[in-house]
PDB file of N, CA, C and O in Angstrom:
ATOM      1  N   MET A   1      -2.936  -5.648   3.496  1.00  0.00           N
ATOM      2  CA  MET A   1      -3.858  -6.753   3.336  1.00  0.00           C
ATOM      3  C   MET A   1      -5.217  -6.376   3.913  1.00  0.00           C
ATOM      4  O   MET A   1      -6.258  -6.745   3.368  1.00  0.00           O
ATOM      5  N   GLN A   2      -5.199  -5.642   5.013  1.00  0.00           N
ATOM      6  CA  GLN A   2      -6.458  -5.246   5.650  1.00  0.00           C
ATOM      7  C   GLN A   2      -7.292  -4.373   4.707  1.00  0.00           C
ATOM      8  O   GLN A   2      -8.509  -4.541   4.622  1.00  0.00           O
ATOM      9  N   ALA A   3      -6.652  -3.456   4.011  1.00  0.00           N
ATOM     10  CA  ALA A   3      -7.365  -2.585   3.074  1.00  0.00           C
ATOM     11  C   ALA A   3      -7.973  -3.396   1.938  1.00  0.00           C
ATOM     12  O   ALA A   3      -9.096  -3.120   1.515  1.00  0.00           O
ATOM     13  N   VAL A   4      -7.252  -4.386   1.443  1.00  0.00           N
ATOM     14  CA  VAL A   4      -7.766  -5.239   0.369  1.00  0.00           C
ATOM     15  C   VAL A   4      -8.986  -6.013   0.864  1.00  0.00           C
ATOM     16  O   VAL A   4      -9.980  -6.130   0.148  1.00  0.00           O
ATOM     17  N   LYS A   5      -8.914  -6.537   2.077  1.00  0.00           N
ATOM     18  CA  LYS A   5     -10.055  -7.258   2.648  1.00  0.00           C
ATOM     19  C   LYS A   5     -11.274  -6.350   2.745  1.00  0.00           C
ATOM     20  O   LYS A   5     -12.386  -6.751   2.402  1.00  0.00           O
ATOM     21  N   MET A   6     -11.059  -5.126   3.214  1.00  0.00           N
ATOM     22  CA  MET A   6     -12.168  -4.176   3.337  1.00  0.00           C
ATOM     23  C   MET A   6     -12.788  -3.889   1.975  1.00  0.00           C
ATOM     24  O   MET A   6     -14.011  -3.830   1.846  1.00  0.00           O
ATOM     25  N   TYR A   7     -11.947  -3.710   0.959  1.00  0.00           N
ATOM     26  CA  TYR A   7     -12.433  -3.423  -0.380  1.00  0.00           C
ATOM     27  C   TYR A   7     -13.243  -4.595  -0.917  1.00  0.00           C
ATOM     28  O   TYR A   7     -14.297  -4.398  -1.523  1.00  0.00           O
ATOM     29  N   ARG A   8     -12.761  -5.801  -0.698  1.00  0.00           N
ATOM     30  CA  ARG A   8     -13.454  -6.995  -1.185  1.00  0.00           C
ATOM     31  C   ARG A   8     -14.770  -7.224  -0.450  1.00  0.00           C
ATOM     32  O   ARG A   8     -15.663  -7.890  -0.974  1.00  0.00           O
ATOM     33  N   GLN A   9     -14.899  -6.677   0.758  1.00  0.00           N
ATOM     34  CA  GLN A   9     -16.148  -6.800   1.517  1.00  0.00           C
ATOM     35  C   GLN A   9     -17.146  -5.711   1.143  1.00  0.00           C
ATOM     36  O   GLN A   9     -18.253  -5.676   1.680  1.00  0.00           O
ATOM     37  N   GLY A  10     -16.765  -4.816   0.223  1.00  0.00           N
ATOM     38  CA  GLY A  10     -17.694  -3.830  -0.271  1.00  0.00           C
ATOM     39  C   GLY A  10     -17.467  -2.406   0.192  1.00  0.00           C
ATOM     40  O   GLY A  10     -18.225  -1.515  -0.191  1.00  0.00           O
ATOM     41  N   MET A  11     -16.458  -2.162   0.995  1.00  0.00           N
ATOM     42  CA  MET A  11     -16.170  -0.806   1.443  1.00  0.00           C
ATOM     43  C   MET A  11     -15.587  -0.010   0.276  1.00  0.00           C
ATOM     44  O   MET A  11     -14.838  -0.559  -0.532  1.00  0.00           O
ATOM     45  N   SER A  12     -15.917   1.261   0.183  1.00  0.00           N
ATOM     46  CA  SER A  12     -15.436   2.070  -0.946  1.00  0.00           C
ATOM     47  C   SER A  12     -13.954   2.409  -0.772  1.00  0.00           C
ATOM     48  O   SER A  12     -13.440   2.488   0.344  1.00  0.00           O
ATOM     49  N   ALA A  13     -13.291   2.605  -1.903  1.00  0.00           N
ATOM     50  CA  ALA A  13     -11.873   2.970  -1.882  1.00  0.00           C
ATOM     51  C   ALA A  13     -11.669   4.302  -1.190  1.00  0.00           C
ATOM     52  O   ALA A  13     -10.662   4.502  -0.510  1.00  0.00           O
ATOM     53  N   ALA A  14     -12.617   5.220  -1.356  1.00  0.00           N
ATOM     54  CA  ALA A  14     -12.509   6.535  -0.715  1.00  0.00           C
ATOM     55  C   ALA A  14     -12.557   6.412   0.806  1.00  0.00           C
ATOM     56  O   ALA A  14     -11.793   7.077   1.505  1.00  0.00           O
ATOM     57  N   ASP A  15     -13.451   5.565   1.326  1.00  0.00           N
ATOM     58  CA  ASP A  15     -13.545   5.373   2.774  1.00  0.00           C
ATOM     59  C   ASP A  15     -12.298   4.695   3.333  1.00  0.00           C
ATOM     60  O   ASP A  15     -11.814   5.057   4.405  1.00  0.00           O
ATOM     61  N   ILE A  16     -11.785   3.713   2.605  1.00  0.00           N
ATOM     62  CA  ILE A  16     -10.566   3.023   3.033  1.00  0.00           C
ATOM     63  C   ILE A  16      -9.396   3.994   3.031  1.00  0.00           C
ATOM     64  O   ILE A  16      -8.570   3.988   3.944  1.00  0.00           O
ATOM     65  N   ALA A  17      -9.330   4.829   2.000  1.00  0.00           N
ATOM     66  CA  ALA A  17      -8.245   5.806   1.890  1.00  0.00           C
ATOM     67  C   ALA A  17      -8.262   6.767   3.068  1.00  0.00           C
ATOM     68  O   ALA A  17      -7.207   7.090   3.615  1.00  0.00           O
ATOM     69  N   LYS A  18      -9.435   7.227   3.467  1.00  0.00           N
ATOM     70  CA  LYS A  18      -9.534   8.121   4.626  1.00  0.00           C
ATOM     71  C   LYS A  18      -9.071   7.417   5.891  1.00  0.00           C
ATOM     72  O   LYS A  18      -8.378   8.009   6.718  1.00  0.00           O
ATOM     73  N   LEU A  19      -9.450   6.165   6.039  1.00  0.00           N
ATOM     74  CA  LEU A  19      -9.089   5.394   7.232  1.00  0.00           C
ATOM     75  C   LEU A  19      -7.576   5.212   7.352  1.00  0.00           C
ATOM     76  O   LEU A  19      -7.018   5.323   8.444  1.00  0.00           O
ATOM     77  N   PHE A  20      -6.915   4.933   6.225  1.00  0.00           N
ATOM     78  CA  PHE A  20      -5.472   4.690   6.228  1.00  0.00           C
ATOM     79  C   PHE A  20      -4.652   5.935   5.899  1.00  0.00           C
ATOM     80  O   PHE A  20      -3.423   5.882   5.844  1.00  0.00           O
ATOM     81  N   GLU A  21      -5.344   7.058   5.679  1.00  0.00           N
ATOM     82  CA  GLU A  21      -4.695   8.333   5.361  1.00  0.00           C
ATOM     83  C   GLU A  21      -3.806   8.239   4.127  1.00  0.00           C
ATOM     84  O   GLU A  21      -2.652   8.667   4.136  1.00  0.00           O
ATOM     85  N   VAL A  22      -4.373   7.667   3.063  1.00  0.00           N
ATOM     86  CA  VAL A  22      -3.719   7.580   1.763  1.00  0.00           C
ATOM     87  C   VAL A  22      -4.721   8.033   0.711  1.00  0.00           C
ATOM     88  O   VAL A  22      -5.862   8.362   1.033  1.00  0.00           O
ATOM     89  N   SER A  23      -4.294   8.049  -0.540  1.00  0.00           N
ATOM     90  CA  SER A  23      -5.205   8.419  -1.619  1.00  0.00           C
ATOM     91  C   SER A  23      -6.005   7.189  -2.065  1.00  0.00           C
ATOM     92  O   SER A  23      -5.551   6.057  -1.894  1.00  0.00           O
ATOM     93  N   PRO A  24      -7.191   7.412  -2.634  1.00  0.00           N
ATOM     94  CA  PRO A  24      -7.951   6.280  -3.179  1.00  0.00           C
ATOM     95  C   PRO A  24      -7.161   5.528  -4.254  1.00  0.00           C
ATOM     96  O   PRO A  24      -7.317   4.318  -4.418  1.00  0.00           O
ATOM     97  N   ARG A  25      -6.318   6.255  -4.976  1.00  0.00           N
ATOM     98  CA  ARG A  25      -5.486   5.611  -5.991  1.00  0.00           C
ATOM     99  C   ARG A  25      -4.564   4.559  -5.363  1.00  0.00           C
ATOM    100  O   ARG A  25      -4.355   3.493  -5.943  1.00  0.00           O
ATOM    101  N   ALA A  26      -4.020   4.854  -4.190  1.00  0.00           N
ATOM    102  CA  ALA A  26      -3.154   3.891  -3.494  1.00  0.00           C
ATOM    103  C   ALA A  26      -3.935   2.621  -3.159  1.00  0.00           C
ATOM    104  O   ALA A  26      -3.412   1.512  -3.275  1.00  0.00           O
ATOM    105  N   VAL A  27      -5.175   2.791  -2.748  1.00  0.00           N
ATOM    106  CA  VAL A  27      -6.013   1.623  -2.427  1.00  0.00           C
ATOM    107  C   VAL A  27      -6.196   0.766  -3.678  1.00  0.00           C
ATOM    108  O   VAL A  27      -6.060  -0.456  -3.619  1.00  0.00           O
ATOM    109  N   PHE A  28      -6.505   1.402  -4.809  1.00  0.00           N
ATOM    110  CA  PHE A  28      -6.677   0.649  -6.047  1.00  0.00           C
ATOM    111  C   PHE A  28      -5.384  -0.046  -6.461  1.00  0.00           C
ATOM    112  O   PHE A  28      -5.420  -1.152  -7.001  1.00  0.00           O
ATOM    113  N   GLN A  29      -4.244   0.594  -6.212  1.00  0.00           N
ATOM    114  CA  GLN A  29      -2.955  -0.038  -6.534  1.00  0.00           C
ATOM    115  C   GLN A  29      -2.728  -1.263  -5.664  1.00  0.00           C
ATOM    116  O   GLN A  29      -2.220  -2.276  -6.146  1.00  0.00           O
ATOM    117  N   TRP A  30      -3.095  -1.188  -4.397  1.00  0.00           N
ATOM    118  CA  TRP A  30      -2.961  -2.348  -3.503  1.00  0.00           C
ATOM    119  C   TRP A  30      -3.847  -3.498  -3.970  1.00  0.00           C
ATOM    120  O   TRP A  30      -3.417  -4.651  -4.000  1.00  0.00           O
ATOM    121  N   VAL A  31      -5.077  -3.178  -4.331  1.00  0.00           N
ATOM    122  CA  VAL A  31      -6.011  -4.210  -4.783  1.00  0.00           C
ATOM    123  C   VAL A  31      -5.504  -4.849  -6.070  1.00  0.00           C
ATOM    124  O   VAL A  31      -5.547  -6.071  -6.212  1.00  0.00           O
ATOM    125  N   THR A  32      -5.025  -4.038  -7.003  1.00  0.00           N
ATOM    126  CA  THR A  32      -4.488  -4.557  -8.263  1.00  0.00           C
ATOM    127  C   THR A  32      -3.265  -5.433  -8.017  1.00  0.00           C
ATOM    128  O   THR A  32      -3.130  -6.491  -8.631  1.00  0.00           O
ATOM    129  N   ALA A  33      -2.377  -5.006  -7.129  1.00  0.00           N
ATOM    130  CA  ALA A  33      -1.186  -5.800  -6.809  1.00  0.00           C
ATOM    131  C   ALA A  33      -1.584  -7.143  -6.207  1.00  0.00           C
ATOM    132  O   ALA A  33      -0.964  -8.166  -6.500  1.00  0.00           O
ATOM    133  N   PHE A  34      -2.617  -7.142  -5.370  1.00  0.00           N
ATOM    134  CA  PHE A  34      -3.079  -8.385  -4.758  1.00  0.00           C
ATOM    135  C   PHE A  34      -3.686  -9.308  -5.810  1.00  0.00           C
ATOM    136  O   PHE A  34      -3.443 -10.514  -5.794  1.00  0.00           O
ATOM    137  N   ILE A  35      -4.471  -8.746  -6.719  1.00  0.00           N
ATOM    138  CA  ILE A  35      -5.096  -9.556  -7.769  1.00  0.00           C
ATOM    139  C   ILE A  35      -4.031 -10.174  -8.670  1.00  0.00           C
ATOM    140  O   ILE A  35      -4.118 -11.351  -9.018  1.00  0.00           O
ATOM    141  N   ASN A  36      -3.035  -9.388  -9.045  1.00  0.00           N
ATOM    142  CA  ASN A  36      -2.004  -9.858  -9.980  1.00  0.00           C
ATOM    143  C   ASN A  36      -0.963 -10.767  -9.349  1.00  0.00           C
ATOM    144  O   ASN A  36      -0.470 -11.683 -10.007  1.00  0.00           O
ATOM    145  N   HIS A  37      -0.612 -10.529  -8.064  1.00  0.00           N
ATOM    146  CA  HIS A  37       0.522 -11.244  -7.471  1.00  0.00           C
ATOM    147  C   HIS A  37       0.215 -11.900  -6.132  1.00  0.00           C
ATOM    148  O   HIS A  37       1.107 -12.490  -5.522  1.00  0.00           O
ATOM    149  N   GLY A  38      -1.015 -11.812  -5.668  1.00  0.00           N
ATOM    150  CA  GLY A  38      -1.348 -12.392  -4.370  1.00  0.00           C
ATOM    151  C   GLY A  38      -0.723 -11.577  -3.242  1.00  0.00           C
ATOM    152  O   GLY A  38      -0.401 -10.400  -3.408  1.00  0.00           O
ATOM    153  N   GLN A  39      -0.558 -12.224  -2.098  1.00  0.00           N
ATOM    154  CA  GLN A  39      -0.003 -11.529  -0.940  1.00  0.00           C
ATOM    155  C   GLN A  39       1.409 -11.022  -1.189  1.00  0.00           C
ATOM    156  O   GLN A  39       1.814 -10.011  -0.614  1.00  0.00           O
ATOM    157  N   ALA A  40       2.158 -11.708  -2.032  1.00  0.00           N
ATOM    158  CA  ALA A  40       3.525 -11.282  -2.345  1.00  0.00           C
ATOM    159  C   ALA A  40       3.533  -9.913  -3.022  1.00  0.00           C
ATOM    160  O   ALA A  40       4.528  -9.194  -2.931  1.00  0.00           O
ATOM    161  N   GLY A  41       2.455  -9.542  -3.691  1.00  0.00           N
ATOM    162  CA  GLY A  41       2.376  -8.245  -4.346  1.00  0.00           C
ATOM    163  C   GLY A  41       2.240  -7.094  -3.371  1.00  0.00           C
ATOM    164  O   GLY A  41       2.424  -5.937  -3.749  1.00  0.00           O
ATOM    165  N   LEU A  42       1.921  -7.396  -2.119  1.00  0.00           N
ATOM    166  CA  LEU A  42       1.742  -6.359  -1.111  1.00  0.00           C
ATOM    167  C   LEU A  42       2.954  -6.165  -0.213  1.00  0.00           C
ATOM    168  O   LEU A  42       2.949  -5.301   0.664  1.00  0.00           O
ATOM    169  N   VAL A  43       3.988  -6.965  -0.427  1.00  0.00           N
ATOM    170  CA  VAL A  43       5.189  -6.866   0.398  1.00  0.00           C
ATOM    171  C   VAL A  43       5.922  -5.563   0.079  1.00  0.00           C
ATOM    172  O   VAL A  43       6.110  -5.215  -1.086  1.00  0.00           O
ATOM    173  N   ALA A  44       6.326  -4.862   1.107  1.00  0.00           N
ATOM    174  CA  ALA A  44       7.057  -3.595   0.923  1.00  0.00           C
ATOM    175  C   ALA A  44       8.424  -3.881   0.315  1.00  0.00           C
ATOM    176  O   ALA A  44       9.118  -4.817   0.714  1.00  0.00           O
ATOM    177  N   ARG A  45       8.790  -3.064  -0.648  1.00  0.00           N
ATOM    178  CA  ARG A  45      10.096  -3.198  -1.294  1.00  0.00           C
ATOM    179  C   ARG A  45      10.921  -1.947  -1.010  1.00  0.00           C
ATOM    180  O   ARG A  45      10.381  -0.897  -0.660  1.00  0.00           O
ATOM    181  N   ALA A  46      12.207  -2.072  -1.162  1.00  0.00           N
ATOM    182  CA  ALA A  46      13.087  -0.917  -0.969  1.00  0.00           C
ATOM    183  C   ALA A  46      12.768   0.134  -2.022  1.00  0.00           C
ATOM    184  O   ALA A  46      12.489  -0.193  -3.175  1.00  0.00           O
ATOM    185  N   THR A  47      12.812   1.382  -1.621  1.00  0.00           N
ATOM    186  CA  THR A  47      12.523   2.456  -2.562  1.00  0.00           C
ATOM    187  C   THR A  47      13.746   2.722  -3.432  1.00  0.00           C
ATOM    188  O   THR A  47      14.873   2.725  -2.937  1.00  0.00           O
ATOM    189  N   PRO A  48      13.531   2.945  -4.718  1.00  0.00           N
ATOM    190  CA  PRO A  48      14.661   3.217  -5.595  1.00  0.00           C
ATOM    191  C   PRO A  48      15.198   4.630  -5.371  1.00  0.00           C
ATOM    192  O   PRO A  48      14.523   5.487  -4.800  1.00  0.00           O
ATOM    193  N   GLY A  49      16.393   4.843  -5.822  1.00  0.00           N
ATOM    194  CA  GLY A  49      16.970   6.171  -5.730  1.00  0.00           C
ATOM    195  C   GLY A  49      18.230   6.195  -4.898  1.00  0.00           C
ATOM    196  O   GLY A  49      18.690   5.180  -4.375  1.00  0.00           O
ATOM    197  N   ARG A  50      18.759   7.377  -4.798  1.00  0.00           N
ATOM    198  CA  ARG A  50      20.003   7.569  -4.061  1.00  0.00           C
ATOM    199  C   ARG A  50      19.772   7.334  -2.569  1.00  0.00           C
ATOM    200  O   ARG A  50      18.774   7.801  -2.021  1.00  0.00           O
ATOM    201  N   PRO A  51      20.681   6.618  -1.908  1.00  0.00           N
ATOM    202  CA  PRO A  51      20.524   6.397  -0.467  1.00  0.00           C
ATOM    203  C   PRO A  51      20.733   7.696   0.297  1.00  0.00           C
ATOM    204  O   PRO A  51      21.413   8.596  -0.196  1.00  0.00           O
ATOM    205  N   PRO A  52      20.167   7.808   1.481  1.00  0.00           N
ATOM    206  CA  PRO A  52      20.333   9.034   2.263  1.00  0.00           C
ATOM    207  C   PRO A  52      21.796   9.258   2.646  1.00  0.00           C
ATOM    208  O   PRO A  52      22.538   8.307   2.892  1.00  0.00           O
ATOM    209  N   SER A  53      22.196  10.525   2.693  1.00  0.00           N
ATOM    210  CA  SER A  53      23.584  10.829   2.999  1.00  0.00           C
ATOM    211  C   SER A  53      23.825  10.944   4.506  1.00  0.00           C
ATOM    212  O   SER A  53      24.969  10.890   4.958  1.00  0.00           O
ATOM    213  N   LEU A  54      22.766  11.101   5.272  1.00  0.00           N
ATOM    214  CA  LEU A  54      22.926  11.188   6.726  1.00  0.00           C
ATOM    215  C   LEU A  54      22.948   9.794   7.333  1.00  0.00           C
ATOM    216  O   LEU A  54      22.206   8.905   6.918  1.00  0.00           O
ATOM    217  N   ARG A  55      23.796   9.627   8.303  1.00  0.00           N
ATOM    218  CA  ARG A  55      23.888   8.328   8.972  1.00  0.00           C
ATOM    219  C   ARG A  55      23.487   8.536  10.435  1.00  0.00           C
ATOM    220  O   ARG A  55      23.755   9.593  11.006  1.00  0.00           O
ATOM    221  N   PRO A  56      22.846   7.531  11.042  1.00  0.00           N
ATOM    222  CA  PRO A  56      22.455   7.683  12.456  1.00  0.00           C
ATOM    223  C   PRO A  56      23.667   7.767  13.364  1.00  0.00           C
ATOM    224  O   PRO A  56      24.710   7.176  13.085  1.00  0.00           O
ATOM    225  N   ILE A  57      23.521   8.495  14.439  1.00  0.00           N
ATOM    226  CA  ILE A  57      24.591   8.639  15.433  1.00  0.00           C
ATOM    227  C   ILE A  57      24.580   7.399  16.312  1.00  0.00           C
ATOM    228  O   ILE A  57      23.535   6.994  16.820  1.00  0.00           O
ATOM    229  N   SER A  58      25.757   6.799  16.487  1.00  0.00           N
ATOM    230  CA  SER A  58      25.815   5.612  17.346  1.00  0.00           C
ATOM    231  C   SER A  58      26.529   5.861  18.639  1.00  0.00           C
ATOM    232  O   SER A  58      26.654   4.953  19.460  1.00  0.00           O
TER     233      SER A  58
END
């Protein structure tokens, strides 16, 4: 959400990407998700794919 706020205030995607250590494309994806779905579009979801085979030691 912070990155989206920065972008809407006029900060460039490249500068935001450097600050958050991501690609400018990721910033644009966040902004697009916010525009299309609001704050719910920025909620982290489980990653698809096979679950890890290692289990933590208890």
